[in-house]
C-alpha positions in Angstrom: 16.0 6.5 5.3 13.0 4.4 4.3 12.6 0.7 3.7 10.7 -0.1 0.5 8.9 -3.2 -0.7 6.4 -3.8 -3.4 4.2 -6.6 -4.7 2.6 -6.9 -8.1 -0.8 -8.7 -7.4 -2.5 -10.2 -10.4 -6.2 -9.3 -10.5 -8.6 -8.2 -13.2 -10.1 -5.8 -10.5 -7.0 -3.8 -9.7 -8.6 -0.4 -10.3 -11.7 -1.3 -8.2 -9.6 -2.5 -5.2 -7.4 0.6 -5.3 -10.4 2.9 -5.3 -12.2 0.9 -2.6 -9.2 0.8 -0.3 -8.6 4.5 -0.8 -12.2 5.3 0.2 -12.0 2.9 3.2 -8.8 4.4 4.6 -9.8 8.0 3.8 -12.1 7.8 6.9 -9.1 8.0 9.3 -5.9 8.5 7.2 -4.6 11.0 4.7 -5.2 9.7 1.1 -3.8 11.3 -1.9 -5.5 10.6 -5.3 -3.9 10.9 -8.7 -6.0 9.3 -11.4 -6.6 5.7 -10.2 -3.5 5.8 -7.9 -4.0 6.1 -4.2 -1.3 7.0 -1.7 -2.1 6.5 1.9 -0.1 8.1 4.7 0.2 6.1 7.9 1.3 8.4 10.8 4.3 7.3 12.9 1.9 6.9 15.9 -0.9 5.0 14.1 -2.7 2.6 16.4 -0.5 3.5 19.3 2.8 2.8 17.6 5.9 4.9 18.0 7.8 4.4 14.7 10.6 6.6 13.8 8.6 8.1 10.8 5.4 7.8 8.9 4.8 5.2 6.2 3.3 5.5 2.7 1.3 2.8 0.9 0.8 3.4 -2.8 -1.8 1.4 -4.7 -1.4 1.7 -8.4 -3.6 -0.3 -10.7 -2.0 -1.4 -14.0 -3.2 -3.7 -16.7 -4.3 -6.8 -14.7 -2.0 -5.9 -11.8 -2.4 -4.1 -8.5 1.0 -2.6 -7.7 1.2 -2.3 -3.9 4.2 -0.3 -2.7 5.1 0.3 1.0 7.7 2.9 2.1 8.3 2.4 5.9 10.7 3.9 8.4 11.5 0.6 10.2 11.3 -3.2 9.4 8.5 -3.8 11.9 6.4 -1.1 10.4 7.0 -2.5 6.9 6.0 -6.0 7.9 2.9 -4.8 9.7 1.8 -2.8 6.7 2.3 -5.8 4.4 -0.1 -7.7 6.5 -2.6 -4.8 6.7 -2.6 -4.3 2.9 -3.1 -8.0 2.2 -5.9 -8.3 4.8 -7.7 -5.2 3.5 -7.4 -6.2 -0.2 -8.7 -9.7 0.8 -11.9 -8.1 2.3 -12.7 -6.5 -1.1 -11.5 -9.4 -3.2 -13.5 -12.1 -1.3 -14.9 -13.4 -4.6 -11.3 -14.1 -5.9 -9.6 -17.3 -4.9 -6.5 -16.2 -2.9 -4.6 -13.3 -4.4 -0.8 -13.8 -4.7 1.7 -11.4 -3.0 5.3 -11.7 -3.8 6.9 -8.9 -1.9 10.3 -7.7 -3.1 12.5 -5.1 -1.6 13.3 -2.1 -3.9 15.5 0.9 -3.6 13.8 4.0 -2.1 13.0 6.9 -4.4 15.3 9.9 -4.3 13.6 13.0 -2.9 11.8 14.9 -5.7 11.9 11.9 -8.1 8.7 11.4 -10.2 6.7 8.2 -10.3 
């Protein structure tokens, strides 16, 4: 079972940040692309960890919003990835004055469900 949280981050540059982060993480992680959406797989043993499963981070630009969704196997993995997403977006959004993240827990998708 996965633990899921998402944040809708207001920014006029949502598409740009999703593409940049996808390219950045593509150097050492599996990144799936579908249009402007980027889905990044973090292995269960990323950076020496030993999580019970892998995690998925989905970056979906919408009109004036960057939807950041994390599906993790454990609470610690989820919290770590929230911080990683926020820090990495901040690197590309350095011209913006403090992006706002309001993380909310959501029900996990059923296997085979479409986006």
